[in-house]
C-alpha positions as protocol buffer text, in pm:
chain_id: "A"
residue {
  index: 1
  type: UNK
  ca { x: 0 y: 0 z: 0 }
}
residue {
  index: 2
  type: UNK
  ca { x: 304 y: 229 z: 23 }
}
residue {
  index: 3
  type: UNK
  ca { x: 417 y: 171 z: -334 }
}
residue {
  index: 4
  type: UNK
  ca { x: 305 y: 525 z: -424 }
}
residue {
  index: 5
  type: UNK
  ca { x: 609 y: 654 z: -236 }
}
residue {
  index: 6
  type: UNK
  ca { x: 836 y: 491 z: -490 }
}
residue {
  index: 7
  type: UNK
  ca { x: 680 y: 647 z: -799 }
}
residue {
  index: 8
  type: UNK
  ca { x: 758 y: 1004 z: -694 }
}
residue {
  index: 9
  type: UNK
  ca { x: 993 y: 1149 z: -957 }
}
residue {
  index: 10
  type: UNK
  ca { x: 1281 y: 1221 z: -720 }
}
residue {
  index: 11
  type: UNK
  ca { x: 1262 y: 866 z: -578 }
}
residue {
  index: 12
  type: UNK
  ca { x: 1240 y: 710 z: -924 }
}
residue {
  index: 13
  type: UNK
  ca { x: 1541 y: 914 z: -1035 }
}
residue {
  index: 14
  type: UNK
  ca { x: 1736 y: 784 z: -735 }
}
residue {
  index: 15
  type: UNK
  ca { x: 1638 y: 421 z: -780 }
}
residue {
  index: 16
  type: UNK
  ca { x: 1658 y: 381 z: -1156 }
}
residue {
  index: 17
  type: UNK
  ca { x: 1842 y: 510 z: -1456 }
}
residue {
  index: 18
  type: UNK
  ca { x: 1701 y: 523 z: -1808 }
}
residue {
  index: 19
  type: UNK
  ca { x: 1856 y: 224 z: -1984 }
}
residue {
  index: 20
  type: UNK
  ca { x: 1960 y: 364 z: -2321 }
}
residue {
  index: 21
  type: UNK
  ca { x: 2111 y: 33 z: -2429 }
}
residue {
  index: 22
  type: UNK
  ca { x: 1770 y: -137 z: -2409 }
}
residue {
  index: 23
  type: UNK
  ca { x: 1563 y: 178 z: -2476 }
}
residue {
  index: 24
  type: UNK
  ca { x: 1396 y: 131 z: -2138 }
}
residue {
  index: 25
  type: UNK
  ca { x: 1265 y: 411 z: -1920 }
}
residue {
  index: 26
  type: UNK
  ca { x: 1273 y: 421 z: -1539 }
}
residue {
  index: 27
  type: UNK
  ca { x: 906 y: 324 z: -1539 }
}
residue {
  index: 28
  type: UNK
  ca { x: 971 y: 21 z: -1756 }
}
residue {
  index: 29
  type: UNK
  ca { x: 1258 y: -85 z: -1532 }
}
residue {
  index: 30
  type: UNK
  ca { x: 1039 y: -59 z: -1225 }
}
residue {
  index: 31
  type: UNK
  ca { x: 751 y: -259 z: -1376 }
}
residue {
  index: 32
  type: UNK
  ca { x: 1007 y: -502 z: -1519 }
}
residue {
  index: 33
  type: UNK
  ca { x: 1104 y: -602 z: -1164 }
}
residue {
  index: 34
  type: UNK
  ca { x: 740 y: -684 z: -1085 }
}
residue {
  index: 35
  type: UNK
  ca { x: 695 y: -863 z: -1417 }
}
residue {
  index: 36
  type: UNK
  ca { x: 1000 y: -1078 z: -1345 }
}
residue {
  index: 37
  type: UNK
  ca { x: 873 y: -1152 z: -993 }
}
residue {
  index: 38
  type: UNK
  ca { x: 533 y: -1259 z: -1127 }
}
residue {
  index: 39
  type: UNK
  ca { x: 701 y: -1496 z: -1370 }
}
residue {
  index: 40
  type: UNK
  ca { x: 932 y: -1639 z: -1103 }
}
residue {
  index: 41
  type: UNK
  ca { x: 696 y: -1707 z: -812 }
}
residue {
  index: 42
  type: UNK
  ca { x: 492 y: -2022 z: -765 }
}
residue {
  index: 43
  type: UNK
  ca { x: 340 y: -1913 z: -434 }
}
residue {
  index: 44
  type: UNK
  ca { x: -17 y: -1788 z: -488 }
}
residue {
  index: 45
  type: UNK
  ca { x: -5 y: -1565 z: -180 }
}
residue {
  index: 46
  type: UNK
  ca { x: 306 y: -1392 z: -313 }
}
residue {
  index: 47
  type: UNK
  ca { x: 148 y: -1375 z: -658 }
}
residue {
  index: 48
  type: UNK
  ca { x: -161 y: -1204 z: -511 }
}
residue {
  index: 49
  type: UNK
  ca { x: 57 y: -951 z: -328 }
}
residue {
  index: 50
  type: UNK
  ca { x: 241 y: -871 z: -651 }
}
residue {
  index: 51
  type: UNK
  ca { x: -84 y: -827 z: -844 }
}
residue {
  index: 52
  type: UNK
  ca { x: -216 y: -596 z: -570 }
}
residue {
  index: 53
  type: UNK
  ca { x: 107 y: -397 z: -592 }
}
residue {
  index: 54
  type: UNK
  ca { x: 73 y: -357 z: -968 }
}
residue {
  index: 55
  type: UNK
  ca { x: -291 y: -254 z: -926 }
}
residue {
  index: 56
  type: UNK
  ca { x: -193 y: 4 z: -663 }
}
residue {
  index: 57
  type: UNK
  ca { x: 55 y: 156 z: -909 }
}
residue {
  index: 58
  type: UNK
  ca { x: -221 y: 175 z: -1168 }
}
residue {
  index: 59
  type: UNK
  ca { x: -445 y: 351 z: -914 }
}
residue {
  index: 60
  type: UNK
  ca { x: -194 y: 618 z: -810 }
}
residue {
  index: 61
  type: UNK
  ca { x: -11 y: 676 z: -1140 }
}
residue {
  index: 62
  type: UNK
  ca { x: -93 y: 965 z: -1372 }
}
residue {
  index: 63
  type: UNK
  ca { x: -347 y: 831 z: -1621 }
}
residue {
  index: 64
  type: UNK
  ca { x: -152 y: 994 z: -1905 }
}
residue {
  index: 65
  type: UNK
  ca { x: 183 y: 857 z: -1788 }
}
residue {
  index: 66
  type: UNK
  ca { x: 386 y: 548 z: -1871 }
}
residue {
  index: 67
  type: UNK
  ca { x: 338 y: 384 z: -1531 }
}
residue {
  index: 68
  type: UNK
  ca { x: -39 y: 378 z: -1567 }
}
residue {
  index: 69
  type: UNK
  ca { x: -35 y: 196 z: -1899 }
}
residue {
  index: 70
  type: UNK
  ca { x: 255 y: -35 z: -1810 }
}
residue {
  index: 71
  type: UNK
  ca { x: 81 y: -151 z: -1491 }
}
residue {
  index: 72
  type: UNK
  ca { x: -249 y: -183 z: -1678 }
}
residue {
  index: 73
  type: UNK
  ca { x: -77 y: -400 z: -1941 }
}
residue {
  index: 74
  type: UNK
  ca { x: 87 y: -614 z: -1673 }
}
residue {
  index: 75
  type: UNK
  ca { x: -256 y: -697 z: -1531 }
}
residue {
  index: 76
  type: UNK
  ca { x: -391 y: -766 z: -1881 }
}
residue {
  index: 77
  type: UNK
  ca { x: -108 y: -1016 z: -1930 }
}
residue {
  index: 78
  type: UNK
  ca { x: -263 y: -1231 z: -1656 }
}
residue {
  index: 79
  type: UNK
  ca { x: -598 y: -1265 z: -1832 }
}
residue {
  index: 80
  type: UNK
  ca { x: -487 y: -1582 z: -2012 }
}
residue {
  index: 81
  type: UNK
  ca { x: -309 y: -1732 z: -1711 }
}
residue {
  index: 82
  type: UNK
  ca { x: -368 y: -2106 z: -1679 }
}
residue {
  index: 83
  type: UNK
  ca { x: -494 y: -2052 z: -1323 }
}
residue {
  index: 84
  type: UNK
  ca { x: -857 y: -1935 z: -1327 }
}
residue {
  index: 85
  type: UNK
  ca { x: -812 y: -1769 z: -985 }
}
residue {
  index: 86
  type: UNK
  ca { x: -532 y: -1553 z: -1124 }
}
residue {
  index: 87
  type: UNK
  ca { x: -744 y: -1452 z: -1424 }
}
residue {
  index: 88
  type: UNK
  ca { x: -1037 y: -1358 z: -1201 }
}
residue {
  index: 89
  type: UNK
  ca { x: -814 y: -1164 z: -960 }
}
residue {
  index: 90
  type: UNK
  ca { x: -649 y: -969 z: -1244 }
}
residue {
  index: 91
  type: UNK
  ca { x: -988 y: -880 z: -1392 }
}
residue {
  index: 92
  type: UNK
  ca { x: -1120 y: -768 z: -1054 }
}
residue {
  index: 93
  type: UNK
  ca { x: -814 y: -550 z: -991 }
}
residue {
  index: 94
  type: UNK
  ca { x: -840 y: -388 z: -1334 }
}
residue {
  index: 95
  type: UNK
  ca { x: -1202 y: -295 z: -1264 }
}
residue {
  index: 96
  type: UNK
  ca { x: -1121 y: -158 z: -917 }
}
residue {
  index: 97
  type: UNK
  ca { x: -820 y: 43 z: -1033 }
}
residue {
  index: 98
  type: UNK
  ca { x: -1005 y: 188 z: -1332 }
}
residue {
  index: 99
  type: UNK
  ca { x: -1300 y: 289 z: -1111 }
}
residue {
  index: 100
  type: UNK
  ca { x: -1063 y: 480 z: -883 }
}
residue {
  index: 101
  type: UNK
  ca { x: -909 y: 665 z: -1177 }
}
residue {
  index: 102
  type: UNK
  ca { x: -1231 y: 752 z: -1358 }
}
residue {
  index: 103
  type: UNK
  ca { x: -1599 y: 741 z: -1280 }
}
residue {
  index: 104
  type: UNK
  ca { x: -1745 y: 487 z: -1519 }
}
residue {
  index: 105
  type: UNK
  ca { x: -1439 y: 263 z: -1505 }
}
residue {
  index: 106
  type: UNK
  ca { x: -1234 y: 131 z: -1792 }
}
residue {
  index: 107
  type: UNK
  ca { x: -1491 y: 214 z: -2061 }
}
residue {
  index: 108
  type: UNK
  ca { x: -1492 y: 575 z: -1952 }
}
residue {
  index: 109
  type: UNK
  ca { x: -1111 y: 588 z: -1954 }
}
residue {
  index: 110
  type: UNK
  ca { x: -1093 y: 449 z: -2309 }
}
residue {
  index: 111
  type: UNK
  ca { x: -1360 y: 692 z: -2424 }
}
residue {
  index: 112
  type: UNK
  ca { x: -1202 y: 998 z: -2263 }
}
residue {
  index: 113
  type: UNK
  ca { x: -836 y: 924 z: -2332 }
}
residue {
  index: 114
  type: UNK
  ca { x: -792 y: 838 z: -2700 }
}
residue {
  index: 115
  type: UNK
  ca { x: -417 y: 787 z: -2662 }
}
residue {
  index: 116
  type: UNK
  ca { x: -466 y: 513 z: -2403 }
}
residue {
  index: 117
  type: UNK
  ca { x: -732 y: 348 z: -2619 }
}
residue {
  index: 118
  type: UNK
  ca { x: -506 y: 345 z: -2925 }
}
residue {
  index: 119
  type: UNK
  ca { x: -209 y: 215 z: -2725 }
}
residue {
  index: 120
  type: UNK
  ca { x: -429 y: -57 z: -2574 }
}
residue {
  index: 121
  type: UNK
  ca { x: -553 y: -163 z: -2917 }
}
residue {
  index: 122
  type: UNK
  ca { x: -196 y: -182 z: -3045 }
}
residue {
  index: 123
  type: UNK
  ca { x: -102 y: -390 z: -2740 }
}
residue {
  index: 124
  type: UNK
  ca { x: -391 y: -633 z: -2794 }
}
residue {
  index: 125
  type: UNK
  ca { x: -326 y: -645 z: -3168 }
}
residue {
  index: 126
  type: UNK
  ca { x: 28 y: -768 z: -3104 }
}
residue {
  index: 127
  type: UNK
  ca { x: -118 y: -1057 z: -2902 }
}
residue {
  index: 128
  type: UNK
  ca { x: -410 y: -1143 z: -3126 }
}
residue {
  index: 129
  type: UNK
  ca { x: -234 y: -1440 z: -3286 }
}
residue {
  index: 130
  type: UNK
  ca { x: -9 y: -1551 z: -3000 }
}
residue {
  index: 131
  type: UNK
  ca { x: -249 y: -1491 z: -2706 }
}
residue {
  index: 132
  type: UNK
  ca { x: -604 y: -1508 z: -2846 }
}
residue {
  index: 133
  type: UNK
  ca { x: -755 y: -1602 z: -2508 }
}
residue {
  index: 134
  type: UNK
  ca { x: -615 y: -1282 z: -2354 }
}
residue {
  index: 135
  type: UNK
  ca { x: -795 y: -1069 z: -2614 }
}
residue {
  index: 136
  type: UNK
  ca { x: -1122 y: -1258 z: -2566 }
}
residue {
  index: 137
  type: UNK
  ca { x: -1096 y: -1236 z: -2187 }
}
residue {
  index: 138
  type: UNK
  ca { x: -1031 y: -863 z: -2204 }
}
residue {
  index: 139
  type: UNK
  ca { x: -1339 y: -813 z: -2420 }
}
residue {
  index: 140
  type: UNK
  ca { x: -1570 y: -1029 z: -2212 }
}
residue {
  index: 141
  type: UNK
  ca { x: -1440 y: -994 z: -1855 }
}
residue {
  index: 142
  type: UNK
  ca { x: -1326 y: -630 z: -1866 }
}
residue {
  index: 143
  type: UNK
  ca { x: -1545 y: -458 z: -2126 }
}
residue {
  index: 144
  type: UNK
  ca { x: -1842 y: -693 z: -2103 }
}
residue {
  index: 145
  type: UNK
  ca { x: -1875 y: -731 z: -2480 }
}
residue {
  index: 146
  type: UNK
  ca { x: -1821 y: -1019 z: -2727 }
}
residue {
  index: 147
  type: UNK
  ca { x: -1464 y: -1034 z: -2859 }
}
residue {
  index: 148
  type: UNK
  ca { x: -1588 y: -970 z: -3214 }
}
residue {
  index: 149
  type: UNK
  ca { x: -1715 y: -626 z: -3101 }
}
residue {
  index: 150
  type: UNK
  ca { x: -1375 y: -543 z: -2951 }
}
residue {
  index: 151
  type: UNK
  ca { x: -1195 y: -646 z: -3270 }
}
residue {
  index: 152
  type: UNK
  ca { x: -1437 y: -433 z: -3473 }
}
residue {
  index: 153
  type: UNK
  ca { x: -1342 y: -132 z: -3258 }
}
residue {
  index: 154
  type: UNK
  ca { x: -973 y: -210 z: -3299 }
}
residue {
  index: 155
  type: UNK
  ca { x: -970 y: -239 z: -3679 }
}
residue {
  index: 156
  type: UNK
  ca { x: -972 y: 132 z: -3780 }
}
residue {
  index: 157
  type: UNK
  ca { x: -690 y: 198 z: -3532 }
}
residue {
  index: 158
  type: UNK
  ca { x: -461 y: -99 z: -3597 }
}
residue {
  index: 159
  type: UNK
  ca { x: -522 y: -193 z: -3963 }
}
residue {
  index: 160
  type: UNK
  ca { x: -341 y: 102 z: -4128 }
}
residue {
  index: 161
  type: UNK
  ca { x: -15 y: 36 z: -3941 }
}
residue {
  index: 162
  type: UNK
  ca { x: -41 y: -336 z: -4014 }
}
residue {
  index: 163
  type: UNK
  ca { x: -73 y: -270 z: -4388 }
}
residue {
  index: 164
  type: UNK
  ca { x: 229 y: -39 z: -4379 }
}
residue {
  index: 165
  type: UNK
  ca { x: 430 y: -291 z: -4175 }
}
residue {
  index: 166
  type: UNK
  ca { x: 349 y: -601 z: -4379 }
}
residue {
  index: 167
  type: UNK
  ca { x: 650 y: -542 z: -4606 }
}
residue {
  index: 168
  type: UNK
  ca { x: 900 y: -557 z: -4319 }
}
residue {
  index: 169
  type: UNK
  ca { x: 715 y: -763 z: -4060 }
}
residue {
  index: 170
  type: UNK
  ca { x: 623 y: -1123 z: -4136 }
}
residue {
  index: 171
  type: UNK
  ca { x: 376 y: -1126 z: -3846 }
}
residue {
  index: 172
  type: UNK
  ca { x: 172 y: -832 z: -3979 }
}
residue {
  index: 173
  type: UNK
  ca { x: 2 y: -1032 z: -4254 }
}
residue {
  index: 174
  type: UNK
  ca { x: -85 y: -1311 z: -4009 }
}
residue {
  index: 175
  type: UNK
  ca { x: -243 y: -1051 z: -3779 }
}
residue {
  index: 176
  type: UNK
  ca { x: -440 y: -903 z: -4070 }
}
residue {
  index: 177
  type: UNK
  ca { x: -571 y: -1248 z: -4153 }
}
residue {
  index: 178
  type: UNK
  ca { x: -660 y: -1308 z: -3787 }
}
residue {
  index: 179
  type: UNK
  ca { x: -856 y: -981 z: -3779 }
}
residue {
  index: 180
  type: UNK
  ca { x: -1055 y: -1097 z: -4082 }
}
residue {
  index: 181
  type: UNK
  ca { x: -1121 y: -1438 z: -3924 }
}
residue {
  index: 182
  type: UNK
  ca { x: -1237 y: -1279 z: -3599 }
}
residue {
  index: 183
  type: UNK
  ca { x: -1482 y: -1061 z: -3793 }
}
residue {
  index: 184
  type: UNK
  ca { x: -1602 y: -1359 z: -3999 }
}
residue {
  index: 185
  type: UNK
  ca { x: -1499 y: -1195 z: -4324 }
}
residue {
  index: 186
  type: UNK
  ca { x: -1225 y: -1228 z: -4586 }
}
residue {
  index: 187
  type: UNK
  ca { x: -902 y: -1031 z: -4589 }
}
residue {
  index: 188
  type: UNK
  ca { x: -1009 y: -883 z: -4923 }
}
residue {
  index: 189
  type: UNK
  ca { x: -1337 y: -750 z: -4784 }
}
residue {
  index: 190
  type: UNK
  ca { x: -1161 y: -618 z: -4473 }
}
residue {
  index: 191
  type: UNK
  ca { x: -906 y: -427 z: -4681 }
}
residue {
  index: 192
  type: UNK
  ca { x: -1174 y: -281 z: -4908 }
}
residue {
  index: 193
  type: UNK
  ca { x: -1401 y: -175 z: -4621 }
}
residue {
  index: 194
  type: UNK
  ca { x: -1127 y: 19 z: -4444 }
}
residue {
  index: 195
  type: UNK
  ca { x: -931 y: 136 z: -4748 }
}
residue {
  index: 196
  type: UNK
  ca { x: -1008 y: 504 z: -4679 }
}
residue {
  index: 197
  type: UNK
  ca { x: -865 y: 480 z: -4325 }
}
residue {
  index: 198
  type: UNK
  ca { x: -555 y: 307 z: -4451 }
}
residue {
  index: 199
  type: UNK
  ca { x: -494 y: 559 z: -4733 }
}
residue {
  index: 200
  type: UNK
  ca { x: -545 y: 861 z: -4509 }
}
residue {
  index: 201
  type: UNK
  ca { x: -299 y: 716 z: -4258 }
}
residue {
  index: 202
  type: UNK
  ca { x: -38 y: 655 z: -4529 }
}
residue {
  index: 203
  type: UNK
  ca { x: -77 y: 1002 z: -4680 }
}
residue {
  index: 204
  type: UNK
  ca { x: -59 y: 1176 z: -4344 }
}
residue {
  index: 205
  type: UNK
  ca { x: 203 y: 967 z: -4164 }
}
residue {
  index: 206
  type: UNK
  ca { x: 420 y: 784 z: -4421 }
}
residue {
  index: 207
  type: UNK
  ca { x: 657 y: 868 z: -4702 }
}
residue {
  index: 208
  type: UNK
  ca { x: 621 y: 818 z: -5078 }
}
residue {
  index: 209
  type: UNK
  ca { x: 809 y: 487 z: -5072 }
}
residue {
  index: 210
  type: UNK
  ca { x: 568 y: 340 z: -4818 }
}
residue {
  index: 211
  type: UNK
  ca { x: 271 y: 470 z: -5020 }
}
residue {
  index: 212
  type: UNK
  ca { x: 394 y: 287 z: -5329 }
}
residue {
  index: 213
  type: UNK
  ca { x: 448 y: -34 z: -5129 }
}
residue {
  index: 214
  type: UNK
  ca { x: 98 y: -11 z: -4977 }
}
residue {
  index: 215
  type: UNK
  ca { x: -65 y: 45 z: -5315 }
}
residue {
  index: 216
  type: UNK
  ca { x: 123 y: -254 z: -5458 }
}
residue {
  index: 217
  type: UNK
  ca { x: -5 y: -463 z: -5167 }
}
residue {
  index: 218
  type: UNK
  ca { x: -362 y: -348 z: -5230 }
}
residue {
  index: 219
  type: UNK
  ca { x: -335 y: -417 z: -5603 }
}
residue {
  index: 220
  type: UNK
  ca { x: -211 y: -769 z: -5531 }
}
residue {
  index: 221
  type: UNK
  ca { x: -482 y: -840 z: -5274 }
}
residue {
  index: 222
  type: UNK
  ca { x: -777 y: -682 z: -5458 }
}
residue {
  index: 223
  type: UNK
  ca { x: -693 y: -725 z: -5825 }
}
residue {
  index: 224
  type: UNK
  ca { x: -769 y: -356 z: -5885 }
}
residue {
  index: 225
  type: UNK
  ca { x: -522 y: -93 z: -6001 }
}
residue {
  index: 226
  type: UNK
  ca { x: -440 y: 224 z: -5812 }
}
residue {
  index: 227
  type: UNK
  ca { x: -674 y: 446 z: -6016 }
}
residue {
  index: 228
  type: UNK
  ca { x: -971 y: 215 z: -5951 }
}
residue {
  index: 229
  type: UNK
  ca { x: -895 y: 203 z: -5578 }
}
residue {
  index: 230
  type: UNK
  ca { x: -875 y: 582 z: -5545 }
}
residue {
  index: 231
  type: UNK
  ca { x: -1188 y: 635 z: -5754 }
}
residue {
  index: 232
  type: UNK
  ca { x: -1385 y: 401 z: -5529 }
}
residue {
  index: 233
  type: UNK
  ca { x: -1284 y: 563 z: -5200 }
}
residue {
  index: 234
  type: UNK
  ca { x: -1224 y: 927 z: -5294 }
}
residue {
  index: 235
  type: UNK
  ca { x: -1532 y: 1082 z: -5120 }
}
residue {
  index: 236
  type: UNK
  ca { x: -1470 y: 909 z: -4782 }
}
residue {
  index: 237
  type: UNK
  ca { x: -1095 y: 964 z: -4817 }
}
residue {
  index: 238
  type: UNK
  ca { x: -1153 y: 1339 z: -4850 }
}
residue {
  index: 239
  type: UNK
  ca { x: -1370 y: 1325 z: -4537 }
}
residue {
  index: 240
  type: UNK
  ca { x: -1081 y: 1163 z: -4351 }
}
residue {
  index: 241
  type: UNK
  ca { x: -848 y: 1443 z: -4463 }
}
residue {
  index: 242
  type: UNK
  ca { x: -1095 y: 1709 z: -4349 }
}
residue {
  index: 243
  type: UNK
  ca { x: -1119 y: 1544 z: -4006 }
}
residue {
  index: 244
  type: UNK
  ca { x: -742 y: 1532 z: -3972 }
}
residue {
  index: 245
  type: UNK
  ca { x: -681 y: 1889 z: -4089 }
}
residue {
  index: 246
  type: UNK
  ca { x: -958 y: 2018 z: -3864 }
}
residue {
  index: 247
  type: UNK
  ca { x: -797 y: 1863 z: -3557 }
}
residue {
  index: 248
  type: UNK
  ca { x: -436 y: 1971 z: -3612 }
}
residue {
  index: 249
  type: UNK
  ca { x: -252 y: 2300 z: -3645 }
}
residue {
  index: 250
  type: UNK
  ca { x: 106 y: 2197 z: -3706 }
}
residue {
  index: 251
  type: UNK
  ca { x: 345 y: 2290 z: -3984 }
}
residue {
  index: 252
  type: UNK
  ca { x: 373 y: 1920 z: -4066 }
}
residue {
  index: 253
  type: UNK
  ca { x: -4 y: 1903 z: -4124 }
}
residue {
  index: 254
  type: UNK
  ca { x: -1 y: 2205 z: -4353 }
}
residue {
  index: 255
  type: UNK
  ca { x: 288 y: 2061 z: -4551 }
}
residue {
  index: 256
  type: UNK
  ca { x: 114 y: 1729 z: -4601 }
}
């Protein structure tokens, strides 16, 4: 219950150094100790104490800070634990911690803080193929919705980056296919339905080389050429641009 004393900036600075060699922050180093302890212990009483400690960090950490999300993710990791008691305890602690941070709990946090929602979706996306039970448990035990509804919410956030990454990351295509399977659709239909989101992301966040690679991927998957693809999605693509330009006031936005 005194863990909050250790997350004060001056204490964190004294206890930990940013590990440039591993690109780890002080917060990651601190949660890494707890993650290692959770993996090492076989005593359920110790395990419960560690989970409570992680949950306490989540409760006292700044909701916009690294510690909040890292501790949140550490509890999510337990949702596919082989021990049903551990899964239930982790779910209960997530609910309690979220309720302390925000009236309305985890749903309210995800609705109010778009950055946390997007980071969460990226985190779950990375585990969609390797830890499918974790994703399902998060949907059902934490959000109280079927997993297909969670995946449907994730798609517009995670699909554009997956399409961009598929050239360099062999796991990206497998994740795209898993998204389609979860939504009971084909990869082709999934790509066509969200083409406007993907194109707006590439135009606004990528370079010309990545745009060419993405269009080649779409041509291969859909059998349509670039002109046909742009003609089909132009009205909704322009809407995406208007949304983006209306929400930003940076030189980078104006340039793009």
